[in-house]
C-alpha positions as CSV (number, residue, x, y, z in Angstrom):
1,M,-8.1,9.8,27.7
2,R,-9.5,11.4,24.5
3,I,-7.4,9.1,22.2
4,F,-8.5,6.1,24.2
5,L,-12.2,7.0,23.8
6,I,-11.8,7.5,20.1
7,F,-10.1,4.2,19.7
8,L,-12.7,2.5,21.9
9,L,-15.6,3.9,19.8
10,T,-13.8,2.9,16.6
11,T,-13.3,-0.7,17.9
12,I,-17.0,-1.0,18.8
13,V,-18.1,0.2,15.4
14,F,-15.7,-2.2,13.6
15,L,-16.7,-5.1,15.9
16,E,-20.4,-4.5,15.3
17,C,-19.8,-4.4,11.5
18,S,-17.8,-7.6,11.8
19,R,-20.5,-9.6,13.7
20,K,-23.5,-8.7,11.7
21,A,-24.9,-11.1,9.1
22,P,-24.3,-10.0,5.5
23,E,-27.8,-8.7,5.0
24,E,-27.4,-6.5,8.2
25,Q,-24.0,-5.0,7.4
26,K,-23.6,-1.3,7.5
27,T,-22.1,-0.1,4.2
28,E,-20.2,2.8,5.6
29,A,-16.5,2.5,6.0
30,V,-14.9,2.3,9.4
31,S,-12.7,5.3,10.1
32,V,-9.7,4.8,12.3
33,T,-8.3,7.9,14.0
34,A,-6.0,6.7,16.7
35,F,-3.9,3.5,16.7
36,H,-1.1,4.2,19.2
37,E,-0.7,1.0,21.3
38,D,2.9,0.0,22.2
39,Y,3.2,-2.6,19.4
40,R,0.7,-1.2,16.9
41,P,2.3,-0.9,13.4
42,Q,2.4,2.8,12.5
43,F,2.9,2.4,8.8
44,H,2.0,-1.2,8.1
45,F,-1.5,-2.6,7.7
46,S,-3.1,-4.2,10.8
47,T,-6.8,-4.7,11.7
48,P,-8.4,-2.6,14.5
49,I,-9.0,-5.8,16.5
50,N,-8.8,-9.6,16.3
51,W,-6.7,-12.0,14.2
52,H,-5.8,-11.6,10.5
53,N,-3.4,-13.4,8.2
54,D,-3.0,-13.8,4.4
55,P,-3.7,-10.9,2.1
56,N,-6.3,-11.9,-0.5
57,G,-8.0,-10.6,-3.6
58,L,-5.5,-7.7,-4.3
59,M,-6.8,-5.6,-7.2
60,Y,-7.1,-2.1,-8.4
61,Y,-10.3,-0.4,-9.7
62,D,-11.3,3.2,-10.3
63,G,-8.7,4.8,-8.1
64,E,-8.9,2.3,-5.3
65,Y,-6.6,-0.5,-4.3
66,H,-8.6,-3.3,-2.7
67,M,-7.0,-5.7,-0.2
68,F,-9.0,-8.5,1.4
69,Y,-7.5,-10.6,4.2
70,Q,-8.1,-13.7,6.2
71,Y,-10.0,-12.5,9.3
72,N,-11.4,-14.0,12.5
73,P,-14.2,-11.7,13.8
74,N,-14.6,-13.9,16.9
75,G,-11.3,-13.4,18.5
76,N,-7.5,-12.8,18.5
77,E,-6.5,-16.3,17.3
78,W,-6.7,-18.1,14.0
79,G,-10.0,-19.7,13.0
80,Y,-13.5,-19.0,11.7
81,M,-12.0,-17.5,8.5
82,H,-13.9,-14.6,6.8
83,W,-12.6,-12.1,4.3
84,G,-12.0,-8.8,5.8
85,H,-11.7,-5.8,3.4
86,A,-9.9,-2.6,3.2
87,I,-9.2,0.0,0.5
88,T,-6.5,2.6,-0.1
89,K,-5.7,5.3,-2.7
90,D,-2.0,5.5,-1.9
91,L,-1.0,2.1,-0.5
92,L,-0.3,3.8,2.8
93,H,-3.5,5.0,4.4
94,W,-6.1,2.3,4.7
95,E,-9.9,2.6,5.0
96,Y,-11.7,-0.4,6.6
97,L,-14.9,-1.8,4.9
98,P,-17.3,-4.3,6.3
99,I,-16.5,-8.0,6.0
100,A,-16.8,-9.1,2.3
101,I,-17.0,-12.9,2.4
102,Y,-18.6,-15.0,5.2
103,P,-18.4,-18.8,5.6
104,D,-20.6,-20.9,3.3
105,S,-23.6,-23.0,4.3
106,S,-24.0,-20.8,7.4
107,S,-21.1,-22.6,8.9
108,T,-20.2,-21.8,12.5
109,D,-17.4,-24.4,12.5
110,I,-13.8,-23.2,13.1
111,R,-12.7,-24.7,9.7
112,K,-15.4,-26.3,7.6
113,C,-16.8,-24.2,4.8
114,T,-15.0,-21.1,6.1
115,A,-13.5,-18.6,3.6
116,W,-9.9,-19.4,3.1
117,S,-7.4,-17.6,0.8
118,G,-7.9,-16.6,-2.8
119,S,-7.6,-13.8,-5.3
120,G,-9.6,-11.2,-7.2
121,L,-9.9,-9.4,-10.5
122,V,-12.0,-6.9,-12.4
123,D,-14.4,-8.5,-14.9
124,W,-13.7,-6.0,-17.7
125,K,-15.4,-8.1,-20.3
126,N,-18.5,-8.9,-18.2
127,T,-17.6,-12.5,-18.5
128,L,-19.7,-13.5,-15.5
129,G,-22.7,-11.5,-16.8
130,K,-23.3,-9.6,-13.6
131,Q,-22.4,-6.0,-14.6
132,V,-24.9,-3.3,-13.7
133,G,-24.6,-0.1,-15.6
134,S,-21.1,1.2,-16.4
135,V,-19.5,0.0,-13.2
136,H,-17.5,-3.1,-13.9
137,T,-18.0,-6.2,-11.7
138,L,-15.3,-7.2,-9.2
139,V,-14.9,-10.9,-8.8
140,V,-13.1,-12.8,-6.0
141,F,-12.2,-16.5,-5.9
142,Y,-11.7,-18.3,-2.6
143,T,-11.4,-21.8,-1.1
144,S,-14.4,-22.7,1.0
145,Q,-12.6,-25.2,3.3
146,Q,-13.8,-28.7,2.5
147,C,-16.6,-27.2,0.4
148,G,-14.7,-26.5,-2.9
149,Q,-13.5,-23.5,-4.8
150,R,-16.0,-20.7,-5.0
151,C,-16.4,-17.1,-6.2
152,A,-18.4,-14.0,-5.3
153,Y,-19.0,-10.7,-7.1
154,S,-19.7,-7.1,-6.4
155,T,-21.5,-4.6,-8.7
156,D,-20.9,-1.6,-6.5
157,K,-17.1,-1.2,-6.4
158,G,-16.7,-3.8,-3.6
159,R,-19.1,-2.3,-1.1
160,T,-21.4,-5.3,-1.1
161,W,-20.8,-8.9,-2.2
162,T,-23.0,-11.7,-3.6
163,K,-21.9,-15.3,-3.8
164,F,-22.2,-16.9,-7.2
165,E,-25.3,-19.0,-7.6
166,G,-23.4,-21.8,-9.4
167,N,-20.9,-22.4,-6.6
168,P,-18.7,-24.4,-6.2
169,I,-16.9,-23.7,-9.5
170,I,-14.5,-26.5,-8.7
171,P,-16.0,-29.2,-6.4
172,F,-14.2,-30.3,-3.2
173,S,-11.9,-33.3,-3.8
174,N,-9.4,-35.2,-1.7
175,D,-6.3,-33.3,-2.9
176,E,-6.2,-30.4,-0.4
177,A,-6.8,-27.9,-3.2
178,R,-6.8,-24.3,-1.9
179,D,-5.8,-20.7,-2.5
180,P,-6.9,-20.0,-6.1
181,Y,-5.0,-17.3,-7.9
182,V,-6.9,-16.1,-11.0
183,R,-5.7,-13.8,-13.8
184,W,-6.5,-13.0,-17.4
185,Y,-4.1,-14.2,-20.0
186,E,-4.4,-12.1,-23.1
187,P,-2.6,-14.3,-25.7
188,S,-5.1,-17.1,-25.3
189,N,-8.1,-14.9,-24.6
190,S,-8.8,-16.9,-21.4
191,Y,-8.3,-17.0,-17.7
192,F,-5.9,-19.1,-15.7
193,M,-6.1,-20.3,-12.1
194,A,-2.9,-21.2,-10.2
195,I,-3.9,-23.3,-7.2
196,F,-2.1,-25.4,-4.5
197,R,-2.9,-29.1,-4.8
198,K,-1.6,-32.5,-3.7
199,P,-2.5,-34.8,-6.5
200,G,-3.3,-38.2,-5.1
201,N,-3.2,-36.6,-1.7
202,E,0.5,-37.3,-1.6
203,R,2.9,-34.8,0.0
204,S,5.6,-35.7,-2.5
205,T,3.3,-34.4,-5.4
206,Q,2.3,-31.1,-3.7
207,G,2.7,-28.0,-5.8
208,I,0.9,-25.6,-8.1
209,S,-1.7,-26.7,-10.6
210,I,-2.9,-24.6,-13.6
211,Y,-6.5,-24.6,-14.6
212,T,-7.9,-22.5,-17.5
213,S,-11.4,-21.1,-18.2
214,D,-13.2,-19.0,-20.8
215,N,-16.0,-18.0,-18.5
216,L,-14.7,-17.9,-14.9
217,V,-17.1,-20.7,-14.0
218,N,-16.0,-23.9,-15.9
219,W,-12.4,-24.8,-15.2
220,N,-10.1,-27.4,-16.9
221,L,-6.9,-28.8,-15.3
222,K,-3.9,-28.3,-17.6
223,S,-0.7,-28.9,-15.7
224,H,1.1,-29.2,-12.4
225,V,4.4,-28.0,-11.0
226,E,5.7,-29.8,-7.9
227,G,7.8,-28.2,-5.1
228,F,5.6,-25.4,-3.8
229,F,3.4,-25.2,-0.7
230,E,0.2,-23.1,-0.5
231,V,-0.8,-19.6,-1.6
232,P,0.5,-19.6,-5.2
233,G,1.5,-16.6,-7.3
234,L,2.1,-16.4,-11.0
235,Y,2.8,-13.1,-12.7
236,E,4.8,-11.5,-15.5
237,L,7.8,-9.2,-15.2
238,S,10.1,-7.7,-17.9
239,I,13.8,-7.2,-18.0
240,D,15.7,-5.6,-20.9
241,Q,12.5,-5.8,-23.0
242,T,12.3,-9.6,-22.4
243,K,9.2,-10.9,-20.6
244,K,9.5,-13.6,-18.0
245,W,7.0,-15.2,-15.6
246,V,7.5,-15.8,-11.9
247,M,5.8,-18.7,-10.0
248,S,5.9,-18.5,-6.2
249,G,4.6,-20.4,-3.2
250,G,3.5,-19.5,0.3
251,N,7.0,-18.9,1.8
252,G,7.9,-16.6,-1.1
253,D,10.3,-19.0,-2.8
254,Y,10.0,-18.7,-6.6
255,M,11.1,-19.9,-10.0
256,I,11.5,-17.8,-13.1
257,G,10.5,-19.1,-16.5
258,A,8.0,-19.0,-19.4
259,F,4.2,-19.4,-19.3
260,D,1.9,-20.1,-22.2
261,G,-1.4,-19.7,-20.4
262,A,-1.7,-23.3,-19.5
263,Q,1.7,-24.6,-18.4
264,F,4.7,-23.0,-16.6
265,H,8.1,-23.8,-18.1
266,P,10.8,-23.2,-15.4
267,E,14.1,-21.8,-16.4
268,T,15.6,-21.7,-12.9
269,T,15.6,-23.9,-9.8
270,I,13.4,-22.8,-6.8
271,L,15.1,-19.7,-5.4
272,K,14.9,-18.2,-1.9
273,G,12.3,-15.4,-1.6
274,D,12.8,-14.2,2.0
275,Y,15.3,-15.0,4.7
276,G,13.4,-13.9,7.7
277,K,11.1,-15.9,10.0
278,N,7.9,-13.8,9.6
279,Y,6.9,-14.0,5.9
280,W,4.1,-15.8,4.2
281,A,1.5,-15.6,1.5
282,P,2.8,-12.9,-0.9
283,Q,0.3,-11.7,-3.4
284,T,0.5,-9.1,-6.3
285,F,-2.2,-6.6,-7.3
286,N,-4.3,-7.5,-10.4
287,D,-5.6,-4.9,-12.9
288,M,-3.1,-2.1,-12.3
289,P,-3.9,0.9,-14.5
290,A,-2.3,0.9,-17.9
291,E,-0.2,4.0,-17.1
292,D,1.3,2.2,-14.1
293,N,3.6,-0.6,-15.0
294,R,4.6,-1.5,-11.5
295,T,4.0,-5.0,-10.0
296,I,3.2,-4.4,-6.3
297,Q,3.2,-7.1,-3.7
298,I,2.0,-7.4,-0.1
299,A,2.5,-10.4,2.2
300,W,1.5,-11.5,5.7
301,M,4.2,-11.0,8.5
302,R,3.5,-14.5,9.8
303,D,3.5,-15.4,13.5
304,G,4.5,-12.0,14.9
305,V,4.0,-11.5,18.6
306,Y,2.1,-8.5,19.9
307,P,1.8,-8.8,23.7
308,G,-1.3,-7.3,25.2
309,M,-2.6,-5.9,21.9
310,P,-6.3,-5.9,20.8
311,F,-5.2,-7.1,17.3
312,N,-2.9,-9.9,16.2
313,Q,-0.6,-9.9,13.1
314,Q,0.3,-7.3,10.4
315,M,1.1,-7.1,6.7
316,T,4.4,-6.3,5.1
317,F,5.0,-2.9,3.7
318,P,4.1,-2.9,-0.1
319,V,7.1,-3.6,-2.4
320,E,7.7,-3.1,-6.1
321,L,8.9,-6.2,-7.8
322,S,11.4,-6.4,-10.7
323,L,13.9,-8.8,-12.2
324,V,17.6,-8.1,-12.0
325,N,20.7,-9.7,-13.5
326,V,23.2,-10.7,-10.8
327,N,26.4,-12.5,-12.1
328,N,24.5,-13.6,-15.2
329,S,21.6,-15.0,-13.2
330,L,18.1,-13.6,-13.1
331,L,16.7,-12.9,-9.6
332,L,13.6,-11.4,-8.2
333,S,14.2,-8.0,-6.6
334,K,11.9,-6.2,-4.0
335,K,12.1,-2.6,-3.0
336,P,9.8,-0.6,-0.7
337,L,7.4,1.6,-2.5
338,S,8.8,5.1,-3.0
339,A,5.6,6.5,-1.4
340,I,7.2,5.9,1.9
341,A,9.1,9.2,1.4
342,T,5.8,11.0,2.0
343,L,6.0,9.9,5.6
344,Y,9.4,11.4,6.2
345,T,9.7,13.9,9.1
346,N,13.3,14.5,10.2
347,S,16.1,13.3,7.9
348,Y,19.8,12.9,8.5
349,S,22.5,12.2,6.0
350,W,26.3,11.6,5.8
351,E,28.6,11.2,2.8
352,N,32.2,10.2,2.5
353,E,32.9,9.7,6.1
354,T,35.2,7.1,7.6
355,I,34.2,5.5,10.9
356,S,36.0,3.2,13.3
357,E,35.2,1.4,16.5
358,S,35.0,4.6,18.6
359,D,32.4,6.3,16.4
360,N,28.6,6.3,16.6
361,L,27.0,8.5,13.9
362,L,23.5,7.8,15.2
363,Q,24.0,8.7,18.9
364,D,21.8,11.8,18.7
365,I,18.9,10.1,16.9
366,E,16.0,8.6,18.8
367,G,12.7,7.1,17.6
368,E,10.7,4.0,16.6
369,L,9.9,4.5,12.9
370,F,12.7,4.7,10.3
371,H,13.6,4.3,6.7
372,I,17.4,3.8,6.4
373,K,19.5,3.6,3.2
374,A,23.3,3.0,3.2
375,S,26.2,2.5,0.9
376,L,29.5,1.4,2.4
377,T,33.0,0.6,1.4
378,N,34.9,-1.7,3.7
379,I,38.4,-0.8,4.6
380,D,39.4,-3.5,7.1
381,A,36.4,-4.0,9.4
382,N,34.9,-7.3,10.4
383,N,31.4,-6.2,11.3
384,I,28.9,-3.4,11.3
385,V,26.2,-3.5,13.9
386,L,23.1,-1.3,13.8
387,T,21.4,-1.4,17.2
388,I,17.8,-0.2,17.3
389,R,15.4,0.4,20.2
390,K,18.3,0.6,22.6
391,G,17.9,1.3,26.3
392,E,19.8,0.6,29.5
393,E,19.4,-3.2,29.2
394,G,20.6,-3.1,25.5
395,G,18.7,-3.2,22.3
396,N,18.0,-5.2,19.1
397,D,21.1,-5.8,16.9
398,I,21.1,-6.0,13.1
399,S,24.6,-7.4,12.3
400,F,26.3,-7.0,8.9
401,N,29.3,-9.5,8.9
402,L,31.6,-8.2,6.2
403,K,34.0,-11.2,6.5
404,E,31.3,-13.9,6.4
405,K,29.2,-11.9,4.0
406,T,26.0,-12.3,6.0
407,I,23.2,-10.3,7.6
408,E,21.9,-11.5,11.0
409,F,18.8,-10.4,12.9
410,N,16.6,-12.3,15.4
411,N,18.5,-15.6,14.8
412,Q,18.0,-15.4,11.1
413,T,20.8,-15.2,8.5
414,G,20.9,-14.0,4.9
415,P,23.6,-13.4,2.4
416,F,25.2,-9.9,2.2
417,L,27.1,-9.4,-1.1
418,N,29.2,-6.6,-2.4
419,Q,30.1,-5.2,-5.8
420,N,33.7,-3.9,-6.0
421,N,33.7,-3.8,-2.2
422,I,30.6,-1.6,-2.1
423,W,28.0,-2.8,0.3
424,D,24.4,-1.5,0.0
425,F,21.4,-2.1,2.2
426,E,18.0,-0.5,3.0
427,M,15.6,-1.2,5.8
428,I,12.3,0.0,7.2
429,I,11.6,-0.2,10.9
430,D,8.2,-0.1,12.5
431,R,7.2,-0.6,16.2
432,A,7.3,-4.3,15.9
433,S,8.9,-5.2,12.6
434,V,12.1,-4.8,10.6
435,E,12.4,-5.4,6.8
436,V,15.9,-5.5,5.4
437,F,16.7,-5.2,1.7
438,A,20.2,-5.9,0.3
439,N,22.0,-7.2,-2.7
440,S,20.0,-5.0,-5.1
441,G,16.8,-6.1,-3.4
442,T,17.4,-9.8,-4.0
443,M,18.0,-10.6,-0.3
444,V,15.0,-9.6,1.8
445,M,14.7,-10.4,5.5
446,T,11.3,-9.9,7.1
447,N,11.2,-10.2,10.9
448,N,9.0,-9.1,13.8
449,F,10.4,-8.2,17.1
450,T,9.0,-7.0,20.5
451,P,11.3,-4.2,21.8
452,N,11.0,-2.6,25.2
453,P,8.4,0.2,24.4
454,E,10.5,2.7,26.4
455,N,13.7,2.1,24.4
456,V,14.2,4.6,21.5
457,E,18.0,5.0,21.1
458,M,20.1,3.9,18.1
459,E,23.7,3.0,17.5
460,L,25.9,2.2,14.5
461,N,29.1,0.5,15.5
462,V,32.1,-0.9,13.6
463,S,34.4,-3.7,14.9
464,G,37.7,-4.9,13.7
465,G,38.7,-1.8,11.7
466,K,37.3,1.0,9.6
467,V,34.4,1.5,7.1
468,K,33.9,4.3,4.7
469,I,30.3,5.7,4.6
470,N,29.7,6.5,0.9
471,S,26.2,7.6,1.8
472,L,23.9,7.1,4.8
473,E,20.3,8.3,5.0
474,V,18.2,8.0,8.1
475,H,14.6,9.2,7.8
476,K,12.3,9.3,10.7
477,L,8.7,8.5,9.8
478,K,5.3,9.7,10.9
479,S,2.4,7.5,11.6
480,I,-0.2,6.8,8.9
481,W,-2.8,7.2,11.7
482,E,-2.0,10.8,12.4
């Protein structure tokens, strides 16, 4: 009863913050102390109540990672988009702040002039001219649906927001332009905006357009790359002291190439970014500190199902991006942040063990939250099946087909490759989600699922022969809400 009352009070405070007009907002953060519903993510971001989707405006400033997100303060379904706002110091534990961006023109329509997706950055050079004192201005860019591309700024580290008086910075046009992604490009001493567009309003031309600006206000169209849909990304990664740029779309598919500040020059075809059914709108953090050379990305776990919950949807766990060379081809690799290790409670490990059909190494392990790492050598087996959330009626199977070289979960299939007959994978399991990482992080499968809340058993089974466990780590995790 006590936990329920704490949650109820938290929900009321968050809801009241959400519904107030901007000038009436409370500036104190919402503190969440108990999120323990059956399908509540325990180490992934979710909102206390209501619908959310795309992460927006990811940036770092003065010890805080800012994440905004598409948010409906009016209910548990998509619509009436505002920008919710949360901050974190460790990318694990989140603190909710009041809504940052409201619909324009006092719109109460489900779509028109609502605040759709976009990005954010720190105005280090005071380019917008809004800085107060020594605190740098934070600037966000968003699509005001059917009302053009717009920006807003904060002079108090993101606690309050003011819409730019010269909006829209790019007027509405009949090309479905949306989801502006803005970054600084040092070589040309200017900013670029990657934005989804359909030139001529033709589906065949849809893709990512590049605009440039010297002042964050006046933008000039420079180029267009076809083949992507919604929520663009464009960021730099290095491999072997060589710099490359990655362009991505809403489903996470990407190309690797070169970028000169105005035009992207692809060096690969469009490559698959995620093999699951619940992945959309990945975005990377801008303005990471100089001493931290990581590129960190978060996406929305699109269209997950959370029966009977007061919230709807969740984010992926943050991943670190890198480029890897696989068979002389550059590919994008994603790995869960190492900070997940701070959530370990009980840990189990095995090395150099051979298992066959009659063995189940995990028979004494029960739970809901896990980080699993494995390295295997196949002797003569056909399949390995990891069953999670198992009960009397069965469980949820993650199948590793060593003959077909595939991974299957929730009717989704991805490639499972080996090097010298060594098969590696990693996965993180929350109450309603599974993220699988294989092939040096180049195959990622992001899926939601709805297990029986009572089921907590695990199994690891082999069929058709034997497998050698080179190493297997199973780490139980604690909740970030504890």
